[in-house]
N, C-alpha and C positions, 0 to 999 in steps of 0.2 A: 576398659575400666568403667565401672559404674559410678555415677555421681548422683547426688540428690541435692535439691535446691530448697533451702529454707524459705518459708512463705512470708517472711517479714521484710519483703522488699521495700516497704515504706520506711523501714529503719535503715536497712543496709542494701547494698547490691549483694548478689549471691555470694556467700562466703564458703561455698562448697570446697574450695581449695583447702581452706583451713580445716573444715570439718573432716574431710577425707584423710588428710595426712595426720591430723591430730589423733584420729582413731587408731593410727598405727603406733601411737606412743606405747601402748601396752604390749606391742609386738616387737618393739625396737630392740636391737642387740645391746646387751650389756657391754659397757666399755666403749660405746659410740655415742656421739651426740645425736639426740633424737629431735625424734619427732617433732621579697624583692622590691624592688622599688619601681613604682609606676610613675609616669609623668606625661605631659603633653608630647605628642608625636614629634612636633616641630621644635620643641623647647629643649632645654638642657636637662639631662637626667644623669644620675650617678648612683652608684651603689658600692659599698665597702663590705667585704666579707672577711671575717677573721675567726679562726678557730681558737679554742681554749683547751689545749691538751693537758692531760694529767688531772683534770678536775673530777672526772667520773670514776665511780667505783667499777672495777672490772669484774664481771661475772662470766665464768666459763662453764659450759655444760659438758660434763664427761662423767666417767664412772670407773668402777673397778673392773678388772679383767674377768671376762666370761668365756668359758669354753665354747668353741664353735657349735658343738652339738647341742648346747643349751640355748643358742640364739634362735630367734624366729627365722624361719627359712628365708624370708624375703630380705633379711638384713645380713645374711652370712656373706662375709667378704667385704662388707661396707664399713669403713673406718674401724677396722679391727685393731689398728695401732692405738686407738683411744684408750684401750685397757692398759697400756703401758705408760700412760702419762703420769700416773700417780706412783711413780717409782723414781728413785734417785738416778740422775743423769739423763732423764728424758729430755729430748731436744726442744724444750720450750722455756728455757731459763729466763729469757728476757720478759716474756709474757707472765710467767709464773711469779716473778719478783713484783709485778704490779697487780696481780690478781688478788682481790679481796675475798671473793666467794667462788666456790665450785658447787654447781647445782647438779644433783644426781637425778636421773629419771627414775620413776618408780620401778620400771621393768629391770633396771640394772640392780637395784637392791634385791628384787625378787629372784633374779636368775643367777646372781653371783654367789659363789661358794663363800663360806665364812672366812677361810684364810685369805681369800682375795680381798674381801671387804676390810679385814683387819690391816692388811698391808696398805690399802688405799687410805684408810683413816689415819694410820700412823704417818703417812707421807703428808697429809694435810696438816697435821700437827707440826711436822718438821718445817714445812713451808710457811707456817703461820697463816693459813688460809681457812676461812670459815666454811662450814658445810651447810648447804641448803638442799631441800628435797622438794621437787615438784610433785604435788599430791592433791588428792581430792578430799575436801572436808565436807562434802555432801554425800549422803549415803542413799543408795537405791532402796526403795520401800514400796509398799502397796500404794502409797500416795503418789510416788513418782518413780517410775521404773526406767528412766532414761539410761541408755547404754553409752552415753557420751563420756568423754574423759573427765568431765566435771563431777560425775557421780561414781563413787566406788562401791565395790561389793561390801556387804556387811562384814565387818571384822578385818577387812584387808588392810586398812590404814593402821590399825593397832598392831597387826602382825608385822608390817614393815617397820614401824617405829621400834618395836621390841627387838627386831633383828638388828637394827642399827645400834641399839643400846647394848645388846649383849656382845657385839663385836667392837665396842669401844668407840663408837662414833659420837661426836659431840655436835648434835644437830642444833644449829642456831637460827635457821630460817625455814619456814615452809612457804612455798610459792603456790598458792591455790591456782588451779588450772581452769580459768574462765568460768567461775561459778555464777556470776551475774548474767553473762551472755547466755549460757546454757540453761540456767535456772529460770530466766525471765523471758528472753526474746527468741530463743531457738524454737523452731516449729517443725522439727523432724519427728520421727516415731517416738511415742510415749513422752512428748514434750510436757514440761511441768507448768510453765507460765505462772510461776509464783511471783509474788511481789518482792521488792527489795527487802522489805521488813521480814517477810517469811524466810527468805534465804539467809539473811543475817542471823535470825534466831536459830536456825538449824546449825549454822556454823558455830555460833556461840555454845550451843549444847555439846557439839562434838569436840570443841576446843578444850572442854573440861577434861575429856579423856586424854587428849594429846598432852596436856600439861601435868598429868599424873606421871608421865614418862619423861618428858623434857620440860620442866617447869619454866625455863627461861626462854623457850623458843619464841621467836617473833614471826608473825603471820602477815604476809603480803599477798598481793593478787596480781594475776596476769589476765588481761582482757584484750580482746580484739579491738582494733581501731580501723574503721573503714572510712568511706567517703562521706557518710552522713554527719552533718553538723548536729542534728538533733541527738544522735547517739552520744556525742561528746557531752551534751547536757545530761543525758541519762547516766553516764559514768560518774559525773560529779555528784549527782543525787545519790548514786550508790555509795560513793565514798562517804558522804555525810550520813547516810542511813547506817552504814556499817559502824561508824564511830558511835552513833547514838545507841544502837541496839547492843553491840558487843561491849561497849564501855571502854574502848581503846581505839586509836586510829589504826588504819592499815600501816604496816611497817614500810610498805612501798606499793606503788602501782606500776607494773611493767606492761607496756603495750606491744602486742603482736600485730604489727601494722600490715595492712594490705598495701603493697607498694604501688600506689597510684598517686598522681599529683594532688587530687582533692584530699586524699587521706593524709598525705604529708602536710598539707596546709592546716590540718586539724591539730597538729602536734603543738604548735606555739600556744594557742589559747588553752589547750588542755594543760600544758606544762605550767602556765601562769596561774591557773586556778588551783592546781595542786600545790604550787608554791605558797599560795595564800593560806592553804590549809596545813602547811608544814608536813605534807606527805611526799616522801621522795619519789621522783619520777624516773622511770627507766624505759629504754627502748631496746627491743630485741633486734640486733643488727644481723641481717642475713640478706639473701637475694630473694627475688620473687619466684615465679614459677620456674621449674628446673630448665636450664639451658642445656646445650649439648655437651659441654666439657666442664671439668673442675675449674679450669682457669677462668672460663667465662663466668662461672658462679662467683668465684672470689672477687673478680674484677667488679662485678655488679654490686656485691655486698659492700665493697670499699667505696664505690661511687655513691651508694645510698647514704653511708654515714658522712661522706664528704658533703653531699648536697644538704643534708639536714643541719650539720654543724657549721659548714663553711658558707653556704648560700643563705639558709634560713636563719642562721645564728641561734639555733636551738641546741642547748648543751644539757643533756640529761644528767641526773644524779647517778644513775646506774647505766652502764653500757653492757648489755648482755649479748653474748655471741653464741648462737644456737642455730641448728638446722634440723629439720625433720624430713628432709628429702634425701635421695641417694647422693647428691652432690654436696660437698666434694667427697671423693672416695677415700681420702686419707686425711688424718688429723695433723700429722707431723711430716717434716720439721717446720718450725715456725718461720724460717727464712726462705722457704721454697714457695714461689708463686703457684697457686693451685691447691696448696694444702690449707685445710680449714684454719689452722692456727696462724696462718699468714695474715688473716684479716685483723685479729686483735694486734698482731705484731706491727702492722702498718698503722693501726689506730694510735699506738703509743708514740709514734714519731711526733716530734715538735711540729706545730702548725705553721704554715705560711699564710700570708695575707695577700689577696688580690683586690684591687679596686678597679672599677669600670666607670667611665664618665662619657656621656655623649653630648656634643654640641652640634646641632644640625646633622650633617652626615659624617662627622669626624668622631671616631671612637678612640679614647685614650685610656690607658690603664697603668697600674704600677704593681710590682711584685716585691714583697718584703718578707723577711724571715720572722721568727717568733719574737725577736727583739726589735722589730720594726726597722731593721737595717736593709738597705736595698739589695736585691739579688740580681747582679748584672750577668749578661750573657746567658740567660736562661730561656729556654724555649717555652712559649705559651701558644697553645692551640686555640683558635677562635672559630666557633661554629655559630650558624644560625639555625635555630630550632623552629620548625614550621608549626607553631602551636595553634595557628588559626586555619590551617589547611588551605593555604593560598598559593603554594608553590608546586603543586602537581605531585604525581606519584613517583616514588623512587623504589628501585628494586630491593627486595629483601630475599635472602636465600639462606638455606642451610644444607649441609652435606652430612649424610649419616649412612648407616648400613641397614638394609632391609632386615628386620628381626627374624630370627628363626621361627618357623611355624607359620609365617605369613604366606598366604596363597593369593590374596588379592588386596586391593586398597581402594579407599574412597576418598576423593578430593571433595572438600566441603568448606563451608564458612559457618562459624559460630559467633554469636554475640549474646552476652548477658546470660549465659548458661554454660554447663560443662566446663567449669574452671575459669570462665570469664565473668566479669562483673561490671555493670554500668554504674555511673555516678549519679548523684542527685541532679547534676547539671546536664543541660542538653549538650551532647557531644556528637561527633561525626567521624566517619571513616569512609574511604573508598578503596575498592579492590579491582585490579585488572585481571588479565588472563593468568591463571595459575599453571605453572609448567612443572612437569615431572620428567626427569631424565635419569635413566638407569645405565650405569657404565657397564660395558661388556656385553650387553644384550641388545643394544640398539633401541630399546623401548623408549618412546617419548610420547608424552601426552600433553596437550595444551587445552586447558579447560576454561571456558568462559563463564563468569558469574552471571551473565545475562543470556537467557534462553531466547533464541530467535527462530522464526518459522522457516528457516532455510538451513541447509547443511554446508559446512566448509567455510563459513564466514569467519573473518578474524575475530578474536575475542574482544569483548567490549568491557566497559568500566561500570561498576555498580557502586552507588553511594548509599551508605546506611545511616539512618538517624538512630542514635543510641540514647535510650532513656531507660530509667529503672523498670518501667512496665512493658518494655518491648524486647522480645527475644527473636533471634534468628537461628534456625537450624536447617541449613541447606546442604544436602548431599548432592553434588553436581554430577559426578561420574565415577563409576567403578571399573576397575581394570585389573588384569593379572600382574603380579610382581614376582620377583625371584629372590627368595631368601638368601641372605649372605652377600648380595651384591650392593655395591655403593650406589647411592642415589643422591640427586640434588633436587630440592624443592625450591621453587622461585616464584615470586609474585610481586608485581608493582602495588604498593600500598601507600596511602596517605591517611593521616589521622590528626585530629586536633589534640592539643596537649591533655585535655581531660578525658580523652578516649583511650588513654594508655591502659592496655590490658582489659578493655571492655569487650574485646573479641579477637578473632584470629582467623586466618586461612589455615586449613589443616589437611593432613593426610592421615587417615585412620587405617591401620593395618588389620586385616581380617584373617581368621584361621580357616581351615578347610570346611568348617561348619558355617562360615559366613559371619562369625561373631567377632566384633572388634575387641582387641586386647591391648593395643597401645597406639599412640599417635605422636606425631611431631607437628609443631605449630609455628606459624609465622605470625607474631603478635602485632596488633595494632599499636603503633607508636608513632610519634611525630617524625616526619622526615628531617634529616639533619644534613645541612650543607656546610662543608668545610670552607670557611672564608679565607683563612690564611694561617700560616704558622710563623709567628713573629719571634724575634729575639730581643730581650730587654737590653736597654743601654746601661751605661755605668751607674745610673741612678735607679735602675730597675724599671724604667718606663718603656712603654710601647705605644704605637699609634697605628690606626687603620682607617681608611676611608671606606664607608659603607656605600654599597651601590643603591641606586634608586629602587631596584627590584626588592632588595631586602627591606628597605624603609617602607615601601608601599605595602609589602606583605605583612608588616607589623610583626616581625619575628621576635623571638626571644634570643638575645645574644648571650652566648656562654663562652667564657674564657676558662681554660683548664691548664693547670701546671701539674706535671706528672710526678713532682717531688724528686727527692734524691735519697741517699743513704741516711741522711740525718733529718730530712723534712718530710712531712706528710704531704700528699697531694692536696691541691686546693682548687677551688672552682668559684667563679663569680657569674652571676646571671643578671641581665638587664633587659627589661621588657620594653619593646617599642610600641606596645599597644596603649591607647589612651583610655579605653573603656572595656569592661568585661565582654560586652556584646560584640566587640571587634574580634574576639577570639573564636567566634563561631565560624564554622566552615561556610563560606558564601553559598555553596550549592544547596544548603539546607535552610537558608534564610528566605522566607517568602517576600516577594517584592510588594510593597504597599505604596502605590502612587499617591502623590499629593494631588489635591483637586486641580484641574486645569483652569478653573476660574471659580470665583465665589458663588456663582450661580448654581442652584440645585439642579442636578441631572446633567451637568456638563460632561461631555464625552471624554474618553481616553484619547490622547493626542499623540500620534506618531510623526516623527520626521525621519525621512531617509536622506542622509546628508549627501551632497554632491562632492566632487573632488576638492573644491576649494575649502569646504568645511572639514573633510577628513584630514587635510593638511594641518589643521589646528592641533591635531593629536600628536604631531611629531615631537613636541617638547613642551615643557611647562611654560616656557617663554611664549611660544606661538599661541598656546591656549589662552594665557592671560591677556595677550595682546588682542586676540580675536573675540573674547567673550563679550566685549562691548558691542560687537557687530550684530549680536542677536539678543540683546537685552530684553526687548519687547517680546519676541517670539519665545525666548527661553523661559519666560515665566509660565508658559502654557504647555511646553513640551514635556510629556511624561515618559515617552519611550523613544529611543533612537534605534533604528533598525538597520541591519546590514544583510547583504545577500550571502548565501553559501559561498559563492565565488570569491567575494571580498575576504571573508574570514579564512578561506583556504590560502589566499596569497599574502595576507597582512603578516608582518613580523610579530614575534612575541613582544618585543619592546613597545611597538606602537599599540598593539592590542592591550598591553598592560596599561598604557597611558589612557586608552579609551575607558577601560574599566575604572581606573582611578578618577578620571575627570567626570564621568557620568555619575559615579557615586557621590562626588562632591556636590552635585546638584540634585541628588535623589532622582535620577533619570534611569529608567529600566532599560535593559539591553534586549532588543528584539532580533530575531533571525527570520529571514525569508528563506525557507528550507526547500531544497530539492529533496522531496520526501519519498518519492516512489522508487522502490528498490530496482536497481539494474545491476545484477551480479552474475557474471558469466552466462549471459543469456542473449548474445547477439543473434539476429539483428533486432529483436523486439526491444523497443525502448531506446535503441542506440541513437544518440543525437537529438532526442526529443526533450523539450523543455520539461523540467520537473523531475527528471530521473537522476538517480545518484547511487553510488555503491556504498555499502556499509563501511568500507575502509576510509572513505572520505569523511563520513560522519564521525567515525571514531577519532580521526585526526583533529577535527574541529573540537570535539569534546575534550580531548587530551590537552589541546592548546588552551582552551578556556580554563580548565582546571589549573594549568600551569601558571596562569596569570591571575587567578582568583576571580574569574568572571563567571557569571551565572545568567543564562538567558531567562528573562521573565516571560516572554511570549514567543511562540513560534507560529508563523503563518506558512502553511504548506503551499507550494507553488503549483496550483491548478492540477491536483491529482485526478479529480473527477473528470475534468475535461480531457486532459491528455492521456489518462490511463484507461478511460472507459468510452468516451464519446468520439474522440479524435480518430479519423480513419485515413490519415496521410501516410507518408513513407515511414516504415518501421513501427507502425502503430501496433500496440498490444491488444487493444480492444478487450481488455480484461473484464470478466464479470465483476459485479460490485463486491462479491465476497473475495474473489481472488485479488482484486485491487486492494481491498482492506488488508489482506495478508502481505501484499508487497509493501504497502506503506508502513505496516507494523514493524518491519525490519528496522527502518531508520528511526521511527518514532520511539520504539522501545529502547533503542540505544540512548536517545536524548533523555527519556523519562527515567531510565535507570540511573543515569549520572546526575540529573537535575530533577528531583522528584516533584518540585513545586512549579515547574514550567507549565504554562497554559498553552494549549494547542488549539489552533483554528485553521480554517480552510480559506484559501484565496481562489476564487473561480471567476472566469471571464463571462461577462454578460454584454450583449444578449446571446453569445454563442451557446451557453448552457440552456438558457430559457427558450432557445429556438428548437430544442430537441423535444420530440413527442414524449409525453408523460414524465417530463423532467422533475416535477414536484414529487411524484411517487419515487422516482429514482433517487432523489435527494434524501428522502426519508429512509429508504433502504440503506443508502450509503452511510448516513449518520449512525444508524444502528450497527451496521457491519464494522465500521471503524471502531466503535466502542468495544464490540465483542473481540476484535482482533488485537487491539492495543491495550485493553484494560483501562483506558482513560477516555473520557468523553470529549467530543468536540465542543469548543467554547463559543466560537464565533464564525460567521460567514462573511468574508470580506469581498465586496463587490468591486471587481476590476472592470469598470465600465469602458467598453470600446466606444468612446464618444464619437468616433469617425464612422461608425457603422451607418450605412444609409438609412436604416430604419429609425435611427435616433436623430437624423438631420432633416432639414427642410430647405427650401429654396431651390432655384434652378440647378445650382451646382452642388447641392447637398453639403454646403459648408457652413450652415447655421444650425446651432443646436435646436432641437425641437422640444420645447418645454413639455408638451403633452405626451410625446413618446417617452421621454426620459422619466417623467413622473410616473407614467403607467408601469414602466419597467422596474423602477426601484421599489415601487409599492408592492408589486407581485413578488419580487425577490425578497424583500424584507418580510412579507407575510409568510413566505415559505420557510425562511430562516427561523422566525419566531415560533412557528408551528412545531418546529423540531428542537426547540429549546436553545436556539443559537442567538447570540447577540448579533446585531447588524453593524457591519463596518463598511465604510465607503472610502475608496481612494480618490482624493481630489487632485486632479491634474488637468492638463490641457489636451489638445487634440492635434489638428492638422496645422496649427499655426507654425509658420516657417521663420519666425523671429521670436526673440525672447518676449517682446512686448505683446505680440499676437497670442503666443502660447499662454502667457499669464492672464491675458484678458479672457481667453476661453475658459481657463481654470476658474476664474472668478464667476463667469456665467454659470458654469456647472455647479459651483457651490450654491449660487443663488437658486437655481432650479431645484436641486435636491432638498435644500432647506425649506423651500416653499412646498414641497410634496407632503410634509408633515410626518415623515417616517422617523425622525429624531434618532439618528444612528448612535449607538453606544460607543463607537470608535470612529475617529476620522484620521485619515492617513494622508500626509503630504509627501508626494513622491513623483519622480520623473525618471523614465528610462529612455527618453528622447534626448536629442542633443540640445534641446531647449528646455528650460533656460540653462544658460551656461554656468550659472553661479547659484549658490545657496544664500550668500551674504553680500552686503548687509541687509538686515531685514527692513531697513528704511528705504531700500531701493524697490520700487514697485515691480521691477523686472527680475528680482531675485526670488528664489523659491520660498525662503523663509518669510517673505512678506505676505504670502498667502495665509500664514497662521495669524498674523496681525489683522489682516482683512477679515478673516473668519470671526475672530472674537470681537472685532469692532462692530460687525454687522449682525452676528447671529449668536 
């Protein structure tokens, strides 16, 4: 399927979905339908949602019977029963009694025979239903030769109107098909780019002809409504311009909405501004991009009008039921789920009311009927919607049949093109390994969205930043398929609320010539966690305790009542987020450290917590009790770092606490990473420090995403030393280029999931500087790393072996040598900066065999390095010895955190 993208992305996200399917309007078959409340996270919040049934005029889109041979080939067999609706006894009696307007597509008038039109018009008269025509009042000309639906062929509109007239039709409304969008903003072939005034003048001129045939016809407009707030302003200007130029207001403005959260939010302000102008407002109720089944389509369409009217409290003057996609395949009967007319049938049910209130971690609600009477013993589903992308990836899947003619398929990812559209807001999504399984043939493919420089590694996770000016078109793998076989497509996906339908994972089926002809998509949507299914009490009330995980993730809570034979479904939504920025996926938010001190040029300060400190993360209570133990040091700490080994072992609940508590103090998360790949290569690298397999890295990434954590800095654990220089047991002795390729395996996994993470290198000194030509090797290594990973090294962290004899003096070599240490750190710092790297120094002790001796040595090392004049950009306070035994309190000179106080008091 070929799509094109309008170039007005500054106004809209791509609307190619609308463009493509609206172009089918003139090919559509005759007789078928064509073509909350926010509050403080820890405070009380509440929301009441109530529908107002029966207030909107009902518009149904259908038409007269058309012979199959006269239909456009692509629509044959689709909703053919629609041609029988305008006959006595058609099974939509409930909806028809409440329908005020039936809108005919132009193709139906064009293709239907006169006797069929006469029968349809007589039936409208019998049912006392007004007739509308969706038509173009703009005409193609030498000035504007657009072939969009907004522009008709010369003479075609007059021909349609006279055909209606001669067959007895009483045309009361014309619904113009997006004249402002296509006349002003569309940027496809032969686009006009006329002003609102020019468009309105042309409409006014053509309206004279229309009223010579139907003098009393009223003219309204259908326009697209997308994510852009500025487009809403443009629509209002268009409404005002139309009134001024034409001399009468629009009879209505109906919106063809792109079903995204930002677009839905634009409904309320648009409706209010139209109300001020006394222009009736209508919403076309349907589903978004086609799902797999009729029932899924109708369920989504029902959910859309429930969300708009029950959650947002927007009640249109006109409710229009219309589809221009193959789903649903049948119009009737109205009481059958999956039939198109079941959507307005459900819409006409009396509304129920849901209320939600939160106080702390307790959620309460109440369900009442249209008369505010309690609904006892009713089931209410309560879900948490991961609108902030903080609860990890969840599996999405679809099952279908490989289409006839398919010889192969491509697994890929699309965003902001080919049917997807990004919003004006920054949004995010993440995708894991995409799986294809074909039943009956044994074919199975697992495709990673992250390309690694090794084969056979488990799939990794990629995070995408979604903005209006960013597109993704990745074709990841092509393979043979078997036409007619059932297949399953599955992928773990996570997305923010405003990323809904901004992209998708896809399988594109190709014919024997390698040309794509159809696809199936797994769309980006927020993950949904079922919290509970509760039963209302005698007063219609229910209660639920929210978990800390849900509260910390700042989810959107949704309650859903499925309705009954008398009542419409209802929904209530309650946001736990306290600010819009909290809704952004953490993996896409760059860490911005606060200054470690008021002094200009103060370094970035890391603390590696010891066991007594990590125990503070066990609960809110232990954290609050322990915070006062590092009040002084805590003012300076900007990054708290943890080893790969710790992150592998720590539970999700404790890691979630770490993320929450560090965020509360604006402290970044650091990782000391085992970065050098060791994957199915024994004995090289086995048991050597710094080596790790990609499966372990994937597990850490997935765990961090589950708890909403994002590493700000990654320090690699001595890859240059252990991967290249080291010559002990199982040493790899890799070339610098091969080493870079090995390290790229794990670093690409981290960078794909966390695009903003800063990568640096930790290396032992003087072990590295003892090697011949080490400065030249360092320069080659820095460049090789950048080439292999696609990201530059940011810093070189000096892990000084203070106990090395060359850095000591005295008979027992147990006293730090200021001269030797100064010479070493100056050489290392110079080499780092010559390669564009920041200098980082780990401050700790040496051979001291008590807490007091170790801490005194650490203070001596700080004194010597600071006196050297190298001014490190990062300082790290860390111990991997058994001394000191404790991090806290920072007032204890024998506790690790006191080194931070000492450093800032003196330097």
